[in-house]
N, C-alpha and C positions, 0 to 999 in steps of 0.2 A: 504494500500500500504506500503510495507516495502522498506526501503532504507538502504544501508550499507555504513558506513564511516570508514576510516582508516586514522588517523592523526598521523603520526610518530610513529606507533605502538599502539597508543590508538585507540581501535575499538569500534564502537557503531552500533547497529541496531535500526533504528527508524521506528516505526509503525505510519502511518499518518491516521487520521480519518477526513472525510470531514465535519462532524457535530457532535453535542453532542450525538445524539442517536446512531450513528455509533461507537463513542468512547466507550459508555457504553457497547454496544454489543461486541466490541473487548476485553474489559476488562473481561466481563462475560465468553467469550470463551477462555481466556488465561489460561494456566496451572499455578499452584502455583509456584511463583518465576520466571516465564518467563519474566514478566515486572518488571523493577527496579524502574521506576519513571514515573509519568504522568506530561507532560507539558501542563497545562490547560489554553487555551484561554478563557477568560471570556465571550466574545461576539461571540457566535456561533449560527448558525441556528438550529432550531428544539428543542434545549435544551441548555440554557446558562451554562456557567462553574460552577456557584454557584449550580444550580439544579443538574447538572451532578455529581458534587462532593458529594452532599448529597445522590444521588442515589447510587453511587459507595460505599460510606461508609456504606450504609444500606444493601448491598448485602450479601447473604450467600456464600461468596467466601473466601478462606483461606487468601488472601492478602488484602481484602477490608478495613480493619481497619489500616493496617500497611504500605501500599504502599505510598511513598512520592508523594504528589500532589503539584505541583508548579504553582501558578497563574502567567500568563503572560498577562499583561494588560496595557492599557494606563491610567487606573484609578489609580491615585496615592494619593488620599486623605486618611486621617486617617480612615474615615468611610468605604472606599473601602477595606482597609486592614483589618478592623474589620470584615467585611462581609465575606471575604475569609477565615479568621481564624475560624469564627463561623461555616462556611460550612464544615470545616474539612481539609482545605489546610494547608500544612506545611510551605510554603514560599510564598512571594509575590514579583515578579519582575515586574518592569515597563518597558514599551516600550518607545523608542527603547531599546531593551535588550542589555546590555553590555555583550559581549561574555565571558570575563574573569569572571564576576560575575556569569553568568550561569554555567560555568565550576566549580567554587568554590562550588556552591550549589549542583550540581550533584555529585561531589566528596564527599561532606559532607554525602550524603545518599547512596553512592556506597556500595554494599554488598560484592563484591569480588574485589580482586586486579587486576590491569591492567597488 
């Protein structure tokens, strides 16, 4: 499901997946450069975020190794952060997610100007 946002001229298109398997399929079916980042929930049905990230990073897809993957989780221990980093995630944000922090992280990885 795609949702379109416009916040004072800053625009975003958000593709939502119901579970880990659907998210992997959405990534597989995306064109190179179509997706700019993945906000990864760690606790998802059918495939958790750690396994999903490992799967995405192993795919034969032009963006598989480079797309920023951002963990979004209630798991805030050092061990949890180590697991997300080892799986191939770029950032680890804890819930409840601070909106400004999320925007900072997204801008950090933004490929094109707004």
